[in-house]
C-alpha positions in Angstrom: 13.7 7.6 7.7 15.7 10.7 6.6 15.3 12.5 3.3 18.4 11.0 1.6 17.6 7.5 3.0 14.2 7.7 1.2 15.8 8.8 -2.1 18.6 6.2 -1.9 16.0 3.5 -1.2 14.0 4.4 -4.4 17.3 4.5 -6.4 18.3 1.0 -5.2 14.8 -0.5 -5.7 15.2 -1.1 -9.5 18.7 -2.6 -9.0 17.4 -5.0 -6.3 14.5 -5.9 -8.5 16.9 -6.7 -11.4 19.2 -8.7 -9.1 16.2 -10.7 -7.7 15.0 -11.5 -11.3 18.6 -12.7 -12.2 18.8 -14.9 -9.1 15.4 -16.4 -9.9 16.5 -17.3 -13.5 19.8 -18.7 -12.2 17.9 -20.9 -9.6 15.5 -22.1 -12.3 18.4 -23.1 -14.6 20.2 -24.8 -11.8 17.1 -26.8 -11.0 16.7 -27.9 -14.6 20.3 -29.0 -14.7 19.9 -31.0 -11.5 16.8 -32.8 -13.0 18.7 -33.5 -16.2 21.6 -35.0 -14.2 19.1 -37.1 -12.3 17.7 -38.4 -15.5 21.1 -39.3 -16.9 22.0 -41.1 -13.7 18.7 -43.1 -13.9 19.5 -44.1 -17.5 23.0 -45.3 -16.5 21.5 -47.2 -13.6 19.0 -48.9 -16.0 21.9 -50.0 -18.3 23.9 -51.5 -15.5 20.9 -53.3 -14.1 20.1 -54.9 -17.5 23.8 -56.0 -18.0 23.9 -57.5 -14.6 20.7 -59.4 -15.3 22.1 -60.8 -18.6 25.2 -62.2 -16.8 23.0 -63.9 -14.2 21.0 -65.5 -17.0 24.1 -66.8 -18.7 25.4 -68.3 -15.4 22.2 -70.1 -14.8 22.1 -71.5 -18.3 25.7 -72.8 -18.0 24.9 -74.6 -14.8 21.8 -76.2 -16.2 23.7 -77.8 -19.1 26.1 -79.8 -16.7 23.3 -81.3 -14.7 20.7 -84.0 -15.4 17.7 -83.4 -17.5 15.6 -83.2 -14.4 17.9 -80.6 -13.0 17.9 -79.0 -16.4 14.2 -78.7 -16.3 14.3 -77.2 -12.8 17.1 -74.8 -13.8 15.2 -73.7 -16.9 12.2 -73.0 -14.7 14.4 -71.0 -12.3 16.0 -69.1 -15.2 12.5 -68.2 -16.5 11.6 -66.9 -13.1 14.8 -64.9 -12.9 14.2 -63.5 -16.4 10.7 -62.4 -15.3 12.2 -60.8 -12.3 14.8 -59.0 -14.4 12.1 -57.8 -16.8 10.0 -56.5 -13.9 13.1 -54.7 -12.6 13.8 -53.1 -16.0 10.1 -52.1 -16.3 10.2 -50.5 -12.8 13.4 -48.7 -13.6 11.9 -47.4 -16.9 9.0 -46.0 -14.8 11.4 -44.2 -12.5 13.2 -42.8 -15.6 9.9 -41.7 -17.1 8.9 -40.1 -13.8 12.2 -38.2 -13.7 11.9 -37.1 -17.2 8.6 -35.3 -16.4 9.7 -34.1 -13.0 10.9 -30.7 -14.2 7.3 -29.5 -14.5 6.6 -30.7 -11.0 9.7 -28.8 -9.7 9.1 -25.7 -11.8 5.5 -25.1 -10.8 6.1 -24.0 -7.2 9.0 -21.8 -8.4 6.8 -20.2 -11.0 3.9 -19.7 -8.4 6.3 -18.1 -5.9 7.7 -15.8 -8.5 4.2 -14.8 -9.6 3.3 -13.9 -6.0 6.4 -11.9 -5.5 5.8 -10.1 -8.8 2.2 -9.3 -7.8 3.4 -7.7 -4.5 6.2 -5.8 -6.3 3.7 -4.6 -8.9 1.3 -3.5 -6.1 4.2 -1.5 -4.5 5.2 0.0 -7.8 1.7 1.0 -8.6 1.4 2.8 -5.2 4.7 4.6 -5.9 3.5 5.6 -9.4 0.3 7.0 -8.0 2.1 9.2 -5.6 4.6 10.3 -8.3 1.8 11.1 -10.8 -0.6 12.6 -8.2 1.9 15.0 -6.8 3.3 16.1 -10.1 1.6 19.6 -10.0 2.6 20.1 -6.3 6.2 19.0 -7.2 6.3 21.3 -10.2 4.9 24.2 -8.2 7.3 23.8 -5.3 10.2 23.3 -7.7 9.3 26.5 -9.6 9.3 28.5 -6.4 12.5 27.0 -5.1 14.2 27.7 -8.4 13.0 31.3 -8.4 14.2 31.6 -4.9 17.7 30.2 -5.8 18.0 32.1 -9.0 19.5 35.2 -7.3 21.4 33.1 -4.7 24.8 34.6 -4.0 25.4 33.9 -0.3 23.5 33.2 2.9 22.5 36.5 4.6 19.4 38.0 6.1 17.8 38.7 2.7 18.3 35.0 1.9 16.2 34.0 4.9 13.5 36.6 4.3 13.1 35.4 0.8 13.1 31.8 2.0 10.3 32.5 4.5 8.2 34.0 1.7 8.8 31.0 -0.6 7.8 28.5 2.1 4.6 30.4 3.0 3.7 30.5 -0.8 4.1 26.7 -0.7 1.5 26.4 2.1 3.8 24.9 4.6 2.3 27.4 7.1 3.6 30.5 8.8 4.7 28.7 12.0 6.5 26.1 10.0 8.2 28.7 7.8 9.5 30.6 10.8 10.7 27.4 12.5 12.5 26.3 9.3 14.1 29.6 8.8 15.5 29.7 12.3 16.9 26.2 12.2 18.3 26.6 8.7 20.5 29.6 9.9 22.7 27.2 11.8 22.2 24.2 9.5 23.4 25.9 6.3 26.6 27.0 8.1 27.1 23.6 9.8 26.9 21.7 6.5 29.0 24.5 4.8 26.5 24.6 1.9 27.7 26.9 -0.9 26.2 25.8 -4.2 22.6 26.1 -5.1 22.1 22.4 -5.1 23.6 22.0 -1.7 21.5 24.8 -0.3 18.4 23.2 -1.9 19.2 19.9 -0.4 19.7 21.4 3.1 16.3 23.2 2.9 14.4 20.1 1.8 16.2 17.8 4.3 15.4 20.1 7.2 11.7 20.3 6.1 11.5 16.5 6.2 13.3 16.3 9.5 10.9 18.8 11.1 8.0 16.9 9.6 9.1 13.6 11.1 9.7 15.2 14.5 6.2 16.8 14.6 4.6 13.4 13.8 6.4 11.4 16.4 3.9 9.0 18.1 1.2 9.5 15.5 -0.9 6.5 14.3 -1.4 6.7 10.5 -3.6 3.6 10.5 -7.4 3.4 11.0 -8.6 2.3 14.4 -10.9 -0.7 14.0 -13.3 -2.1 16.6 -12.1 -5.2 18.5 -15.6 -6.7 18.0 -18.8 -5.6 16.3 -19.0 -2.9 13.6 -16.3 -0.2 13.2 -17.9 3.2 13.0 -16.2 6.0 11.1 -17.6 9.5 10.9 -16.6 11.9 8.1 -16.7 15.7 8.8 -15.7 18.7 6.8 -17.1 21.6 4.8 -19.4 21.1 1.8 -17.4 20.7 -1.3 -14.3 19.2 0.3 -15.1 15.7 -1.0 -16.7 13.9 1.9 -19.3 12.0 0.0 -16.8 11.0 -2.8 -14.2 9.9 -0.2 -16.8 7.7 1.5 -17.8 6.1 -1.8 -14.1 5.4 -2.7 -13.3 4.0 0.8 -16.5 1.9 0.8 -15.3 0.3 -2.5 -11.8 -0.2 -1.0 -13.1 -2.2 2.0 -15.8 -4.0 0.0 -13.0 -5.3 -2.2 -11.2 -6.5 0.9 -14.3 -8.6 1.8 -15.8 -6.3 4.4 -19.5 -5.9 4.9 -20.1 -2.2 4.5 -23.0 0.1 5.4 -23.4 3.8 4.6 -25.4 6.3 6.6 -26.6 9.4 4.6 -26.8 11.8 7.6 -26.2 15.0 5.4 -29.9 15.5 5.1 -29.9 19.3 4.4 -27.6 19.7 1.4 -29.6 19.3 -1.8 -28.6 16.1 -3.6 -26.3 14.8 -0.8 -28.4 11.7 -0.1 -28.9 10.9 -3.8 -25.2 11.3 -4.4 -24.3 8.8 -1.6 -27.0 6.4 -2.8 -25.4 6.4 -6.3 -22.1 5.5 -4.7 -23.8 2.7 -2.7 -25.2 1.1 -5.8 -21.9 1.5 -7.7 -20.0 -0.2 -4.8 -22.6 -2.8 -4.1 -23.0 -1.8 -0.5 -26.1 -1.0 1.6 -27.2 2.4 2.7 -29.6 4.0 5.3 -31.3 7.2 4.3 -33.8 9.6 5.8 -36.3 12.2 4.5 -34.9 15.4 3.0 -34.3 18.1 5.7 -35.0 15.4 8.3 -33.1 14.8 11.6 -29.6 13.6 10.8 -29.4 12.0 14.3 -32.4 9.8 13.4 -30.6 8.5 10.3 -27.5 7.7 12.4 -29.7 5.8 15.0 -31.3 3.7 12.3 -27.9 3.0 10.7 -26.2 1.9 13.9 -29.1 -0.4 14.8 -28.9 -2.0 11.4 -25.1 -2.3 11.6 -25.3 -4.1 15.0 -28.3 -6.4 14.2 -27.1 -7.5 10.8 -23.5 -7.8 11.7 -21.9 -5.3 9.4 -18.1 -4.8 9.6 -17.9 -1.1 8.9 -20.4 1.8 9.2 -19.5 5.0 7.3 -21.4 8.1 8.4 -21.7 11.1 6.1 -22.4 14.4 7.8 -23.3 18.0 6.9 -20.7 20.8 6.6 -22.5 24.1 6.6 -20.0 26.6 8.0 -22.5 29.5 7.7 -24.4 27.9 10.5 -21.5 26.7 12.7 -23.2 26.5 16.0 -26.1 24.3 14.8 -23.6 22.2 12.8 -21.5 21.4 15.8 -24.6 20.6 17.9 -25.7 18.1 15.2 -22.3 16.4 15.2 -22.3 16.3 19.0 -25.8 14.7 19.0 -24.8 12.1 16.5 -21.7 11.2 18.5 -23.8 10.8 21.7 -26.1 8.3 19.9 -23.2 6.3 18.5 -21.5 6.1 21.8 -24.7 5.1 23.6 -25.3 2.2 21.1 -21.6 1.2 20.8 -19.5 2.4 23.7 -16.2 2.9 21.7 -17.9 4.5 18.7 -17.1 6.4 16.7 -13.8 4.7 16.3 -12.5 7.3 13.9 -13.6 10.9 13.1 -11.9 11.7 9.8 -11.7 15.3 8.7 -11.9 15.7 4.9 -9.9 18.6 3.6 -9.6 20.0 0.0 -5.8 20.5 -0.6 -6.5 23.1 -3.3 -7.8 25.5 -0.7 -4.4 25.8 1.0 -4.4 27.9 4.2 -8.3 27.8 4.2 -8.0 24.1 4.7 -5.7 24.6 7.7 -8.2 27.1 9.2 -11.1 24.6 8.7 -9.0 21.9 10.4 -8.4 24.1 13.4 -12.1 24.9 13.7 -13.3 21.3 13.5 -10.5 20.1 15.9 -11.8 22.7 18.5 -15.4 21.5 18.1 -15.0 17.7 17.6 -12.6 15.0 18.5 -11.0 14.6 15.1 -8.6 11.6 14.9 -7.2 11.9 11.4 -7.2 13.8 8.1 -8.2 12.7 4.6 -6.5 15.1 2.1 -8.3 15.2 -1.2 -7.5 16.7 -4.7 -3.7 16.6 -4.2 -3.4 15.9 -7.9 -5.0 19.2 -8.8 -3.0 21.5 -6.6 0.5 23.0 -6.4 0.2 23.3 -2.6 1.3 19.9 -1.3 3.1 21.7 1.6 -0.2 21.8 3.4 0.6 18.3 4.7 3.6 19.7 6.6 1.5 22.5 8.0 -1.2 20.2 9.2 1.3 18.0 11.1 3.3 20.9 12.5 0.3 23.0 13.7 -2.4 20.5 14.4 -0.5 17.3 15.2 -3.1 15.2 13.3 -2.1 12.3 11.2 -3.0 12.3 7.5 -4.5 8.8 7.0 -5.6 8.9 3.4 -4.9 11.1 0.4 -6.7 11.6 -2.9 -4.3 11.4 -5.8 -6.7 11.3 -8.7 -10.3 10.9 -9.7 -10.4 7.0 -10.0 -11.7 4.9 -7.1 -8.2 3.4 -6.7 -6.6 6.8 -6.5 -7.6 7.1 -2.8 -4.5 5.8 -1.2 -3.4 5.1 2.4 -1.0 7.8 3.3 2.6 6.8 3.1 5.0 9.5 4.4 8.1 8.3 2.5 6.2 8.0 -0.8 4.7 11.4 -0.2 8.1 13.0 0.4 9.6 11.3 -2.6 6.7 12.3 -4.8 6.8 15.9 -3.6 10.5 16.5 -3.9 11.5 14.0 -6.7 13.8 15.7 -9.1 14.6 18.5 -6.7 17.1 16.5 -4.5 20.6 15.4 -5.6 21.7 12.3 -3.8 25.3 11.1 -4.0 
């Protein structure tokens, strides 16, 4: 989905919501009118039935007066029987009328239930969009300020223009390679689209960034990979302070809310307070945890955890790991040992190796990602603290240089602020207010 398609979709969303609400009200009114007409028809039918019964009674009485007293007696008996039948018919008709008069509630209930369900889904989507909009406010403001400064002295497209553009993109953490690639492609694009005004040039720059972002991510899977049977094992790697333990706690709460049986493994046994921090999250989320002694063997904790996950039929096992960059060789050996144990016990495990990166560190986060990718089989990125940075461009750099999908993003401090990554919502949240759509 292109940049302008994304912005047009967001612009049309409120209109479609309003139209849907109007149609729902119209359908409800039409239904009420139909029920009212049915009730009127029933009342008319009842009147006609009563009139017809009276005529029958008069006819029977007239015939009885011309016959013998014996016939009269028989006729009277017949008339009484007919009258009873008519009365039963009127009573039955009244019951139908009564049923019809209460039927609007019966018809309205499903409509109201359907509308409520639709509203809940719509509210859930709106809430996700609002989280991206709020969470990326600082990134959007920072990028917008840089773009405005860049365009402040805009006169025409020349070599100085592209040199300044490259500097602006690098400041926004889109990465050196991405900045060079953008600059090269924009040389032709600006001329091709005959962009002359500041807004037109701004649109072309952002549109090309999004196009390159989508091209770099072709074939990526943004969803978590779950085991076909047995527990799904997800390892979390990353440097200390990036937010691994907090991310695990938030994700555990997310899947516990979905009805999953979750187990945590506190395999970061060397960082002071790491086990205690994860244990606090386990209690808060209402999930189980496997721990080991301080400064103990992390692989032993992983072994105990995977055994418990298998034997007690857990759905998901989250494994917290250490992140001591000052001891890189030993750290990578530890990770490799844990992976061997997991694979030995569950052949397809770990099903995901998620690298947790702190977005506020900018290019340092990109360097960390390169290091972990070289040493471990990283399958996806969790980008934390996006709400506290003006460097949202790091997402573009990660996809362009590492070709790793961002699977979750942290858009705030609340548990519910850990959101599944949505590329179109991210693009809208990052560039909202900077793009002018016809």
